[in-house]
N, C-alpha and C positions, 0 to 999 in steps of 0.2 A: 741175239736171236740167230737162227740158222737158215741156210739155204739147203732145202731138202730136195734131193734128186731121187725120184722113185723110178725103179725099173730101167735104168740107163745102161746102154750097151758098152761093154769094155772091149776094145779091139786092139790088136797089134798094129802098130804103125811102123812101116818100113822106111818111110822117108825121113827127112831131117827131124831131129827132136832136140829139146833142150838138154843141157848138161845135167846129169843126175837122174835122167829118166830111165825107167825100166823098159821102155818101148811100148807100153800099154797105155791107152788113153781113153777118155770119155769125151764125147763131143756134145757141147751144150750151146744154146742160142746166146749170142754175145750180150744180149740185154741184161742177163742176170749178173754179170761180173764187169759191167761197164766202168765201174769205179776203180778197177785195178789195172795195173800196167803189166806188160809182157814180162814173164819171169817171176811174178809174184808167187810165193809159196802159200797154198791154201791148206789149212789143217782141219781135220774133223774125223769122222768115223765112216767106215765102209762095211756093209753087210753083203757078203757074197755067199749065197746058199745059207748054210747054218753058221758060217764063220763070221765073226765080227772082229774088227781091229781098228786101232787108231791109224790114221794115214796122212801123208803129206802129198799134195799134188802140185805140179808146177804148171802155171798158166802160160799157154801160148795163144796170143791174140791173133785172130784172123778176121776176115771181112764180115761175114754174117754169123758164123759160129766160132766159138773158142774151143780149144782143146785143153783138158786138164790131164796132164801126164802123171801117172802114178810114179812116185819116186822109186829108184832102184832099191833103196834101203827097205822100203815097205812092201815091195812085191814079193810074194811067196811063190816059189816054183810049183807048189801044189795047186795054185789057182789056175783057172783056165779062162779063156775068153767067155763072156756070157753077160748076163744082166745082173746088176747090183744096185743097191740103195746106198745113198750117201747122205750124211748129215754134216754139212760143212759150217764151221763156226767162225773162223777167223783167218786172216791173211797177214803175211809178213812181206813188206816191200820196202826197199831203201832203209832197212833197219827199224821200221816202225810196225807196230801191231795195229791191225784194223779189224773191227768187227764187221762181218759181212752185212748184216742187217740189224739195226739197233732197236726198232720198234716191234717187229713181229717176225715169226717164221715165214719164209717164202717157200712154197711147195710147188713143184712142177714134175712133169713126166714127159716122155716122148709123145705120148698120146695127146697131151695138151699143147705141145709145141711151146709157144711163148706165153701162154696163159698162166697167170698166177692163181693158184687155188686159194679159196678163203680159208681162214683159220679153222682147224677141226675142233 
């Protein structure tokens, strides 16, 4: 199952960032990726405007919120900062593949903060 992030803001980060980052990141509450460690690669799909593509994000753990940095390989220079939807399926850390959620999709948006939406 997936972690679905609806209408999340992509912003340029000028401070330190993990190796392989494009410099663009999404900020999400830490509760959704508590099971992963710093530097994990999260894979899924991103929809920005009418464009959809497979994407890899690099996790940066922080105190209350985590940052998912879009990998430099996946960032297209035609994209701009703005809002996007993400459907994240799996993570890779320490050489192991991990499904993000095994029993059901977890859906959230900035308007809901840390609330998990019921299945649609």
